[in-house]
C-alpha positions in Angstrom: 236.3 56.4 3.1 234.5 54.3 0.5 232.4 54.4 -2.7 233.9 57.3 -4.7 231.7 58.6 -7.5 232.9 61.0 -10.2 230.6 63.8 -11.3 229.4 63.9 -14.9 231.6 66.9 -15.6 234.6 65.3 -14.0 235.1 68.2 -11.6 233.8 66.7 -8.3 233.8 63.5 -6.5 231.3 62.1 -4.0 232.8 60.0 -1.2 231.2 58.2 1.7 232.9 58.8 5.0 232.0 57.0 8.3 232.2 58.8 11.6 234.4 57.3 14.3 232.9 54.6 16.6 232.9 57.2 19.4 230.7 59.4 17.2 228.3 56.7 16.3 229.9 55.3 13.1 227.2 56.8 10.9 228.1 57.3 7.2 227.7 60.7 5.4 228.2 61.9 1.9 231.1 64.4 1.2 231.9 66.4 -1.9 235.5 66.7 -3.1 236.3 69.6 -5.5 239.0 68.2 -7.8 240.2 71.6 -9.0 240.2 73.5 -5.7 241.3 70.3 -3.8 238.8 71.0 -1.0 236.1 68.9 0.7 232.8 69.6 2.4 230.1 67.5 4.0 226.8 67.3 2.0 224.6 65.3 4.3 223.8 65.0 8.0 221.7 62.6 10.1 219.0 63.1 12.7 219.6 61.5 16.1 217.0 58.8 15.3 219.0 57.6 12.3 221.5 54.9 13.4 223.2 54.4 10.1 223.4 57.7 8.2 223.4 58.4 4.5 225.0 56.0 2.0 225.1 54.6 -1.5 225.3 58.0 -3.2 225.1 58.4 -7.0 225.0 61.4 -9.3 222.0 62.1 -11.5 223.4 61.9 -15.1 223.0 65.7 -15.7 224.8 66.5 -12.4 221.7 68.4 -11.1 221.3 66.2 -8.0 222.8 63.6 -5.8 220.8 60.5 -4.9 221.4 58.5 -1.7 219.7 56.1 0.7 218.9 57.0 4.4 216.6 55.6 7.1 214.2 58.3 8.1 211.1 57.3 10.1 210.3 53.6 9.8 211.9 52.8 6.4 215.0 53.2 4.3 214.1 55.6 1.4 215.7 57.1 -1.7 216.5 60.8 -1.4 217.5 63.4 -4.0 219.7 66.4 -2.9 219.6 69.3 -5.5 223.1 70.6 -6.2 221.9 74.2 -6.7 220.8 74.5 -3.1 217.9 73.4 -1.0 216.9 70.4 1.2 217.0 66.8 0.1 213.5 65.4 -0.7 212.5 61.8 -0.8 210.9 59.8 -3.6 207.7 58.3 -2.1 208.3 54.6 -2.7 205.0 52.9 -1.9 203.9 49.6 -3.4 201.0 47.2 -3.0 202.3 44.2 -1.0 202.7 41.4 -3.7 202.4 38.7 -1.0 199.0 36.9 -1.0 198.4 36.5 2.7 195.4 34.3 2.2 197.8 31.5 1.2 199.8 31.7 4.4 198.9 29.0 6.9 198.3 29.6 10.6 197.9 33.4 10.7 194.8 34.4 12.7 192.0 32.7 10.7 189.2 34.2 12.9 190.5 37.7 12.4 190.6 37.2 8.6 187.0 36.1 8.7 186.0 39.1 10.8 187.8 41.4 8.4 186.3 40.0 5.3 184.9 43.4 4.2 188.4 44.8 4.5 189.9 41.9 2.6 187.5 42.5 -0.3 188.6 46.1 -0.5 191.4 47.1 -3.0 194.7 46.8 -1.2 196.4 50.1 -0.6 200.1 50.9 -1.4 202.3 51.0 1.7 205.7 52.5 2.3 208.6 50.1 2.1 212.4 49.8 2.3 214.6 50.6 -0.7 217.6 48.3 -0.6 219.6 49.4 -3.7 219.1 51.7 -6.7 220.7 52.0 -10.2 220.3 55.2 -12.2 219.8 54.9 -16.0 222.5 56.7 -18.0 219.8 59.0 -19.6 218.4 59.8 -16.2 214.8 58.9 -17.2 214.5 55.9 -15.0 215.9 54.5 -11.7 215.9 50.8 -11.0 215.2 50.2 -7.4 215.4 47.0 -5.3 212.5 47.0 -2.8 211.9 44.5 0.0 208.3 43.2 0.1 206.5 45.2 2.8 204.4 43.6 5.5 200.7 43.1 4.7 198.0 44.4 7.0 197.0 40.9 7.9 200.6 40.0 8.8 200.9 43.2 10.9 197.8 42.2 12.9 199.2 38.7 13.4 202.5 40.0 14.6 200.9 42.5 16.9 198.9 39.5 18.4 202.1 37.4 18.6 200.7 34.9 16.1 204.2 35.0 14.7 205.4 31.4 14.1 208.1 31.3 11.4 208.0 28.6 8.7 211.6 28.1 7.9 212.6 28.7 4.3 209.0 29.6 3.4 209.2 33.4 3.8 207.0 34.8 1.0 208.8 38.2 1.2 211.6 38.9 -1.2 213.6 41.7 -2.9 211.9 42.7 -6.1 213.0 45.0 -9.0 210.9 48.1 -9.9 211.4 51.0 -12.2 211.0 54.5 -10.8 210.3 57.5 -13.0 212.1 60.4 -11.2 210.0 63.0 -13.0 206.6 61.7 -12.0 207.3 59.3 -9.1 205.5 56.5 -11.0 206.7 53.0 -10.0 206.5 50.1 -12.4 207.0 46.5 -11.4 209.2 44.1 -13.4 208.6 40.4 -13.7 212.0 39.3 -12.4 211.6 36.6 -9.7 213.0 37.5 -6.2 215.4 37.8 -4.6 217.0 40.3 -6.9 220.6 41.1 -5.8 222.0 43.2 -8.6 221.1 45.2 -11.7 223.0 47.0 -14.5 221.9 49.4 -17.3 223.0 49.4 -20.9 224.7 52.7 -21.9 221.7 53.3 -24.2 219.3 53.0 -21.2 216.9 50.7 -23.1 217.6 47.5 -21.2 218.5 46.3 -17.7 220.4 43.3 -16.6 219.1 41.7 -13.4 220.6 38.9 -11.3 218.2 37.0 -9.0 219.6 34.7 -6.3 216.3 32.8 -5.6 214.4 32.9 -2.3 214.5 31.3 1.0 218.2 30.2 1.1 217.9 28.4 -2.2 221.6 28.7 -2.7 222.2 26.5 0.4 221.0 23.5 -1.6 222.8 24.4 -4.8 223.7 27.6 -6.7 220.4 29.1 -7.9 221.2 32.5 -9.5 219.5 33.5 -12.7 220.3 36.3 -15.2 217.6 38.3 -16.9 217.4 41.1 -19.5 214.5 43.5 -18.9 213.4 45.7 -21.8 212.4 49.1 -20.4 209.6 49.4 -22.9 208.0 46.1 -21.6 209.3 45.2 -18.1 206.7 42.6 -17.6 208.3 40.3 -20.2 212.0 39.8 -19.3 214.2 37.3 -21.1 216.2 34.8 -19.0 219.8 34.2 -20.2 219.7 30.4 -19.6 223.2 29.6 -20.6 224.7 31.9 -17.9 225.6 29.6 -15.0 223.8 29.5 -11.6 226.9 30.8 -9.8 226.7 34.2 -11.6 227.3 37.1 -9.3 227.9 40.7 -10.3 227.7 41.7 -14.0 227.8 44.7 -16.4 227.2 45.5 -20.1 229.8 46.2 -22.9 229.6 49.8 -24.2 227.6 48.7 -27.3 225.4 46.3 -25.3 226.3 43.4 -27.5 228.0 41.5 -24.6 227.7 41.0 -20.9 230.7 40.7 -18.6 230.0 38.6 -15.5 231.7 36.9 -12.5 230.9 33.3 -11.8 232.5 30.2 -10.3 236.0 29.4 -11.6 236.2 26.7 -14.3 239.2 25.3 -12.4 238.3 23.3 -9.2 238.4 25.9 -6.5 236.5 26.9 -3.3 232.9 28.2 -3.9 233.0 31.9 -4.5 236.5 31.8 -6.2 235.5 33.4 -9.5 236.5 33.9 -13.1 235.5 36.7 -15.5 233.3 35.7 -18.4 232.1 37.3 -21.5 228.6 36.5 -22.8 227.7 37.4 -26.4 224.0 38.0 -26.8 223.9 37.2 -30.6 224.8 33.5 -30.1 224.7 33.0 -26.3 228.4 32.0 -26.3 230.5 32.3 -23.2 234.2 33.0 -23.1 236.4 32.9 -20.0 238.5 36.0 -20.1 240.5 35.2 -16.9 241.4 31.5 -17.6 244.8 30.7 -16.4 245.3 33.9 -14.5 247.9 33.3 -11.7 246.4 35.8 -9.3 242.7 36.1 -8.3 240.2 38.5 -9.7 238.2 40.8 -7.3 234.5 41.0 -6.6 233.7 44.4 -8.0 231.4 45.2 -11.0 233.4 44.9 -14.3 233.9 48.3 -15.9 233.6 48.3 -19.7 235.8 50.6 -21.7 236.4 51.1 -25.4 239.2 48.5 -25.4 238.1 45.9 -22.9 236.9 45.5 -19.4 238.6 46.6 -16.1 238.5 44.5 -13.0 240.5 44.4 -9.8 243.0 41.5 -9.4 245.0 40.3 -6.5 248.6 39.3 -7.3 250.3 38.2 -4.1 250.0 40.9 -1.5 249.1 43.6 -4.1 245.9 44.5 -5.8 245.8 46.3 -9.1 243.4 46.5 -12.0 243.7 44.4 -15.2 242.3 45.2 -18.6 240.8 42.1 -20.1 239.7 41.5 -23.6 239.3 38.5 -25.9 243.0 38.6 -27.0 245.1 39.6 -24.0 245.2 41.0 -20.5 247.1 44.1 -19.3 248.1 45.0 -15.8 247.7 48.7 -15.0 250.2 50.7 -12.8 249.1 52.6 -9.7 251.0 54.6 -7.1 249.9 52.3 -4.2 250.2 48.6 -3.5 246.4 48.1 -3.2 243.7 49.7 -5.3 239.9 49.4 -5.1 236.6 51.1 -6.0 237.7 52.3 -9.5 235.0 54.6 -10.9 234.4 56.9 -13.8 231.5 58.9 -15.4 229.5 58.2 -18.5 232.0 60.0 -20.8 235.0 58.3 -19.0 236.6 61.8 -18.9 238.5 60.9 -15.8 238.8 58.2 -13.1 238.8 58.0 -9.3 239.7 55.2 -6.9 240.8 54.3 -3.4 244.5 53.5 -2.9 246.5 52.4 0.1 249.9 50.8 1.0 251.2 49.4 4.2 252.3 52.3 6.4 250.3 54.8 4.4 246.7 55.8 5.1 244.0 55.2 2.4 243.6 58.1 0.0 241.3 59.1 -2.8 243.1 59.3 -6.2 242.2 61.0 -9.5 243.6 60.6 -13.0 242.6 61.2 -16.6 243.0 57.5 -17.3 243.6 54.5 -15.1 247.2 53.6 -14.9 248.3 57.2 -15.8 249.8 59.8 -13.5 247.5 60.3 -10.5 247.1 62.8 -7.7 245.7 62.3 -4.2 242.7 64.5 -3.5 242.2 66.5 -0.4 239.9 64.6 2.0 239.1 64.8 5.7 241.7 63.3 8.1 240.9 59.7 8.9 242.8 59.7 12.2 242.3 62.2 15.0 246.0 62.2 15.9 249.3 61.2 14.3 250.3 57.6 14.5 253.7 56.2 13.9 253.3 54.3 10.7 255.2 51.1 10.0 255.6 49.8 6.4 255.5 46.0 6.3 258.1 43.8 4.6 257.0 41.1 2.2 258.7 37.9 3.5 258.8 34.5 1.8 259.5 31.0 2.9 259.3 27.4 1.7 256.7 24.9 3.0 256.3 21.5 1.4 256.3 22.3 -2.3 255.0 25.8 -1.9 256.6 29.3 -1.6 254.5 31.1 1.0 254.3 34.9 1.4 253.5 37.0 4.4 253.7 40.5 5.7 256.0 41.2 8.6 255.6 44.4 10.7 258.5 45.3 13.0 258.1 47.9 15.7 260.8 50.6 16.3 261.9 48.7 19.4 263.2 45.9 17.2 266.2 48.1 16.3 267.5 47.8 19.9 266.4 44.3 21.0 264.4 41.2 20.2 260.6 41.7 20.4 257.6 39.5 20.8 255.7 38.2 17.7 252.0 38.1 17.1 250.9 35.8 14.3 247.6 37.0 12.8 245.7 34.6 10.6 243.3 35.9 8.0 239.7 34.8 7.5 238.2 32.8 4.7 240.1 30.5 4.2 239.5 31.9 0.7 241.0 35.4 1.5 244.4 37.0 1.9 246.3 39.7 3.7 247.1 42.7 1.4 249.9 45.3 1.7 247.5 48.1 2.7 247.1 50.2 5.8 245.6 48.3 8.7 244.6 49.9 11.9 244.7 46.7 14.0 248.3 45.9 13.0 249.3 49.4 13.9 247.6 48.9 17.3 249.6 45.7 18.0 252.8 47.5 16.9 252.0 50.1 19.4 252.4 47.5 22.2 256.0 46.9 21.0 255.1 43.6 19.3 256.0 42.5 15.8 253.2 41.1 13.6 253.3 38.4 11.0 250.4 38.1 8.6 250.9 34.9 6.5 249.0 33.9 3.3 249.1 30.1 3.6 247.8 27.7 1.0 244.1 28.3 0.4 244.7 32.1 0.2 243.6 34.2 -2.8 246.1 36.1 -5.0 248.2 33.1 -6.1 245.9 31.4 -8.6 243.1 28.8 -8.4 245.4 25.9 -7.7 246.9 27.5 -4.7 243.4 28.6 -3.4 242.3 24.9 -3.8 245.5 23.4 -2.1 243.7 23.1 1.2 240.9 20.9 0.0 240.2 18.1 2.4 243.3 19.3 4.4 242.2 22.1 6.7 244.5 22.2 9.7 247.1 20.2 7.7 249.2 21.9 5.0 247.9 25.4 5.9 249.0 24.8 9.5 252.5 23.7 8.4 252.7 26.8 6.1 252.1 29.1 9.1 254.5 27.3 11.4 257.2 27.4 8.7 256.7 31.1 8.5 257.2 31.4 12.3 260.4 29.5 12.0 261.6 31.7 9.1 260.8 34.9 10.9 262.3 33.8 14.2 265.5 32.8 12.4 265.9 35.9 10.2 264.6 38.8 12.3 265.0 40.1 15.9 262.1 38.0 17.3 262.0 36.7 20.8 261.2 32.9 20.4 260.0 32.7 24.0 257.2 35.3 23.4 255.0 34.1 20.6 251.2 34.5 20.4 248.7 33.6 17.6 245.3 35.0 16.8 242.7 35.0 14.1 239.0 35.6 13.3 236.6 33.3 11.4 238.9 30.9 9.5 241.7 32.6 11.4 239.9 31.6 14.6 239.5 28.1 13.2 243.2 27.9 12.6 243.8 29.1 16.2 241.8 26.1 17.2 244.0 23.8 15.1 247.2 25.4 16.5 245.9 24.9 20.1 245.7 21.1 19.6 249.0 20.7 17.6 251.7 22.7 19.3 252.7 24.4 22.6 255.1 26.9 21.0 252.7 29.9 21.7 252.2 31.5 25.0 248.7 32.6 24.2 246.1 31.9 21.4 243.1 34.0 20.6 240.2 32.7 18.5 237.4 35.0 17.1 234.2 33.4 15.8 235.8 30.1 14.9 234.6 26.8 13.3 235.3 24.2 15.9 233.3 21.1 14.7 232.6 20.9 11.0 229.5 18.7 11.4 227.7 20.9 13.9 228.8 24.0 12.1 227.3 22.7 8.9 223.9 22.1 10.5 223.6 25.5 12.2 225.3 28.0 10.0 224.0 30.2 7.1 225.5 29.2 3.7 226.7 25.6 4.2 227.3 25.3 0.4 230.7 26.8 0.8 231.9 24.4 3.5 231.0 21.1 1.8 233.6 21.7 -0.9 236.4 21.3 1.7 235.4 17.7 2.6 234.1 16.6 -0.7 230.4 16.5 0.1 228.0 16.2 3.0 229.6 15.8 6.4 227.4 12.9 7.3 228.6 11.1 4.2 232.3 12.1 4.9 232.3 12.0 8.6 236.0 11.0 8.9 237.1 13.9 6.7 234.9 16.4 8.4 236.1 15.3 11.9 239.8 15.3 10.8 239.3 19.0 9.8 237.7 20.0 13.0 239.8 21.7 15.7 237.8 19.9 18.4 239.3 16.6 17.3 242.6 17.5 19.0 241.2 19.3 22.0 242.7 16.5 24.2 246.2 17.7 23.3 245.5 21.3 24.2 247.8 23.1 26.7 248.0 26.8 25.7 245.9 29.5 27.4 243.0 30.2 24.9 240.6 33.1 24.6 237.4 33.0 22.5 235.7 36.2 21.2 232.2 35.6 19.9 229.0 37.5 18.8 225.9 36.0 20.1 224.0 36.7 16.9 226.6 35.2 14.6 224.9 33.3 11.7 228.1 32.5 9.9 230.0 30.7 12.7 227.3 30.5 15.4 227.9 30.9 19.1 227.7 27.1 19.6 231.1 26.7 18.0 232.8 28.8 20.6 230.8 27.1 23.3 232.0 23.7 22.2 235.6 24.7 22.4 235.1 26.5 25.7 233.5 23.4 27.2 236.2 21.0 25.8 239.1 23.1 27.1 237.5 23.8 30.4 237.0 20.1 31.0 240.5 19.4 29.9 241.7 21.8 32.6 243.2 24.2 30.0 243.0 28.0 30.9 240.2 29.3 28.6 238.0 32.4 28.5 234.9 32.9 26.4 233.7 36.5 25.8 230.3 36.8 24.2 229.1 40.1 22.7 225.3 40.8 22.6 223.7 41.7 19.3 226.9 41.1 17.3 226.9 39.2 14.0 230.0 37.8 12.3 231.3 40.7 10.2 230.2 43.6 12.5 232.1 42.2 15.5 235.3 41.8 13.4 234.8 45.3 12.1 234.8 46.7 15.6 237.6 44.7 17.0 239.9 45.4 14.1 239.4 49.2 14.5 237.0 50.3 11.8 234.0 52.4 12.7 231.3 50.3 14.4 227.8 51.3 15.7 228.5 49.2 18.8 230.4 51.8 20.9 232.2 49.5 23.3 232.5 46.0 21.9 235.5 46.6 19.6 237.3 48.6 22.4 236.6 45.8 24.9 237.9 43.1 22.5 241.2 45.0 21.9 241.8 45.6 25.6 241.1 41.9 26.4 243.5 40.8 23.6 246.3 43.0 24.9 245.7 42.0 28.5 245.5 38.3 27.7 248.8 38.4 25.7 250.6 40.5 28.2 249.7 38.1 31.0 251.0 35.2 29.0 254.2 37.0 28.2 254.7 38.0 31.8 254.6 41.7 31.0 
């Protein structure tokens, strides 16, 4: 379940629910009746639709529900009337804004032959709607639309004249205003790629965030913030004092201020953000989260009459904080982890997703956030009853740090010592939270204990802790994890002769570090790792993040980059090692796993490399860790291989 949306009258909630992997993992929109505590499915998909319906929002008068769905050749915006009847689509067609005459190398003879067509007025074509944002008065809908292919480009592609000029793609995501009454579409003058938009409560202005085109952020942060007057969308105003790291943003209720997330003022990894307040009258900026000892989340700030609400990690828990210029207040919720807080225009009630370790996610409702809440009736997320295990929060000392982790013990631990699986999170700027996790339950079902540590570099413990792994990947963070293993083995019924370690992304990278630094584990599993910082930097998407860890470009800091590469210690490897990798991974490309596979194979270390076709970085992890995935067999295959690999190493 995800994306709860409260109705204008506060009596109903929209929720997006994904089918199981076995049923195709399509998402659909459900309606929850708050008073009757019942649920029913609102939308269904044709067999040709591989994704389903998503991103549902209410029209402000409650008369219809809007959502996105891929029907035919494009993703379009649909409106489902709540008084009965079928959903209809808004016909989003635009004239391609790309001037194909300025593109080199695309069928010059054909262009000359079609000169009569070229002189004709270009016709609007259907295109893909990527996101939409409904104005509070319902008179306009801001839509983000991907530039469609021009007729000349289509001819070139059909003729296979399709050379790609890297970082020169003229197509971007642009912001338009759609009149839902007439269907009229008005362009705005915001430069692409537009990633986010937010309306004032008065519906007279729109805030838009553009990230720049063609991987501009890989050179340096390149985001810009704009205010678009609805009366004159061709003349937006750039807010030049808002930093280029700006991400998601929203307005204060009186539209005199803007709340936005941007890079922390304290030195921290890229993407570690603070909450800022921008005042339009004097262009001043105030850091509302300065000195916060947790980490703020990445949701849109929610303005209220007495401040702004934003999720915040504090150790293994996530709550919401109310920030204003004078103080911050932590709100109380019935679960350890809270997300997706939403309300309606009147803020007459609130809904959110809540979960705790050992307790399935639920949809909650309350009159005010932090007040008494009730769980609403939603469809069962599991097809059968699982034995749920609540984790223990364990702590240990490592160097000068106190490290936390979550320890899951299977029922068998009450009778005898059990094997331990150490699971390392991704990031490294991430953290394990005390919420329900299908993959941990799956490992517990094998009779194994699970330790999920939050070593230095994790979020939830302040900016300084998140930055404590700078120029030290595979150093202090490795010691933190190993100290946690020592603490758990000493204090709990763990069999020290049956230890295994695994992780994905940064967790897979840590698996590589562990492989070259210790032989305490019987098996190590690495999903989509970084293995060589320099080759990773030259082939990944988004290298801006990585350079922070070794203080600059790897060719200027080669010693530091190599020191923080698992490949550097491959000659010391001994433990059986398995790599799980998507062949379409753009975050940690296939070549990284291939480097480790080749090194270990040539060092005569038992190593397996499993490559999954079509899989990118996040989707493969989604499937392996048990969430719904459109690939029906990859996640299942990965889990079976993990279990078989570990059991063989344990001699089971």
